[in-house]
N, C-alpha and C positions, 0 to 999 in steps of 0.2 A: 225445859232443859238447859241446866246451867252450862256456861262455856264461858273461857276466859282467854286473853291474849297472852303468849309466852313471848317474851323479848329477852333474846340472849345477845348480848355485846362481845364480839370476838376481838383481841387486842393484841398485836404483836405478829409471831411467826405463826400465822394460820394460812395453809395454802387450801383453797378452795377447788373441788374437782369434781366433776359430773361424769361418770365412767362411760355414760350413753345417754342418747336421748330418752330410751325406754326405761332407765333405771330407777327406782321408784325413790333414791334418796340421792342425797349430794354428799359428799365426804368432806370433812376438815381435817386434814392432814398436820401434825405437829412435828416438825422434824426432830431428831435427835441432837443435843448437845449435852456436854461440852464435844467439841471438834478440835484440830488442830489450829484452826482458823478462826473458831466461834466459840465465845467463853459461854459457861454453864447458863440458862434460860430456865427460870420457875415457872412452871405450869399451875396456875391456879384457878380453880372453881369458887366463885363466891356467890352465896345467896342466902338472905336474911342475914348477912353477917358472918355465916358457916363458911370456913373454907374446906375445900377438897382439893384434890388432884388425881391426875390418871397416871399409873406408874407405866414403865416400858413394857409394850405389848399388849396394853389395855385400849377398849373401844368404848366411847359414849353413846347408849342408846335413850332416844326419849319413846317412852312406851306408850303411852295414851295419844298418840298422834297420827292422824290418817298416812299411809304411807302409798298414796297415791300420785307421786309425783314431787320431788325435791325441786328447789329453784332450777330454773331451764338455762339462764343467762348469766355471765359476770356483771355485773353492771359498772360503768365508768367509775375509775377510782382503784378499780381490783385488777391489775395488769395480767393478760394472758400471758404467762411465761411460754407457751409454745408457740405462738404468734410472734413473740420478740426473738426467741433463741433459736426456734425451728427444731424443737427437742420438745418430745411427749413425756409425761409424768410415767415413771418406770410403772408398768402395769399392775407388778406385785405389790405395789402399794394399796391398792382396792381390793386385794385377794386374801387368803387366810394366812399366807406366807410371806409377808414384806420383808425386804432387805435390813440392814441393821441401822440403817441413815433413819428409819421412821422411830419415833419415840410411842406415839399414839394417835388416835384419831377420834373423830366423833361422826354421827350420822345424821344428817337433818332431812326429814322428812317434808312434805308441802308447806311451802312458805316464802317469804320473799326476802330478799338481801338488800340492805340501803348502807351506801359507804357514808363514812363521816366525811364533812362538809371541806374540812381543811385539806389541802392536798398539794404534793409537790412536784415539780415538773422533773422527771428523769429519762434518761437513755436507757433501754432495755434492750439488749441486741441490736437489732435493727429499725426498732419504733421507740417514738415519744410517747410517753405515759405519764399521766397525772396519777399518784398514787396516795393511799391515805393510811392512817396506821390501826385505823378499826372499823368494823362494818355490824352492822345491827341485822340479824336474822330475827322476821316475827312469824310467828304461824298461830292458827286459832285452834285452841285445844277444845273439841264438841264434848258434850254430854259430861262434865268434868268441871270440879270445883277445885282441884290441885293437882300439881305436875308428878308424874310418875317416871322416874327413869332410874337406869339401872347401869353397871359397867361390865363389860364382857371381855372376852379376849378376842385377838384377831382371827383366831379359828372359830369363833361364835359360843365357845362354853361361857358359861354363867359363871361370874366373879362375885357380884354382890349388888344389891339395890342401895340405891341412894336415900337419903331421908325424904319423903313426900314433901312437896313445898306447897302450901295453901295459897290460891290467890288472894289478893287484896285489892280490893277496886276493880275486878274484872281484869287483874294483869299478874303475872308472874315475871319478875326481871332477875335474869342469872348474868353474870360477867365470868368471861373465859381469857386469862392472861397468859400470854407465853411470851415474856420478855425478860431481860438482863437487867436486875432491880439496881443494879450498882452503876448502870450507864446508861439508861433512859429517864427522860429524855435529854437529848445533845443541845446544847447551843448552836443555833442556825451556824452551820459551816458555808463557807464559799463554794462558788460553783466548780465542779470537778470532783465533788468530795464522793468516795464510794463507800457504801455501809458493808462492812465486813461480815455482820450477821447475814448477809442475803447468801451467802457461800453454804449456809445450812438448806436453803430451797434447792439451790443448784444440783446438790447431792442426790435429791429427790428425782431430779430429771434423768433420762436414758442418755447415759453419756454426758452427762453434765458437768461434772467435775473440770475445773479448770477453764470454763466459761469465762468472761470478764463479768464484772459486778456492775451492777447498775452506777450511773453517773450524773450526780445532780447537775441540772442545767440552769441555767441565768433565766430561761422564760421557755414557754412553749406558746408561741403565737397561736396554735391551731388549737390549743387547750384552754388556755388564760387560766390556770388554777389559782383560787387565792393561794396568798402568801401565807406561812406561818413564823412566829417569831422564833420557833426552835420545833425540830422535829426528832422524831423517834427513826433510828436505823432497822427497827423492826416493824417493818409492814406487812400487811396483808397482800397476798397474790393468789391468782388461780392458775389454772393448767387445765390439759387437756391429755387424755392418753394417745 
């Protein structure tokens, strides 16, 4: 039987949330921009050089993957905002009627998460975290030679099926970028820098508006992340309900 590996790289403002241990999928939340404190971000989905996007209220689903349990934990490099801010993700964002702070989302069935190797050290609430600007989600697609995927609305109604993506060399590669193309990446700032784009994440938390932004630290002795010459203020993150 044919099978292939699906590799999807998430880059930028992407919030990974597992609703509950028994839920068959992990959600990736894309916060709404522009906001008064955050410029407009583009949401690009690229495969074989073809661009797609998700509009307000849309949800990406991978159709020919088994839904027997998405990634169960957030790896190092994907900061858990609930742990740092002691604020859960607002429960509506994984239901049929999210509030207006959510633009779109994706559902990830069974698979694994691998963060980018380059990470920077940040103070998030009460914690020190080494954060990266991208994460690779990998999954095995059985009994298939091409990826089938579709767009639905938050309430589950069907919108459209995206073009099938044939596997090449036993693999399908997808890139999903949610970033501000006008200002990313930025030259490496001095310690104390606060990434304003992160405010879009805080708006997805329960009573998150007004929480302090992460602050770039000079070093994390307990983490010792590799330093990068430049960084993105659009960093991936995670949360819990």
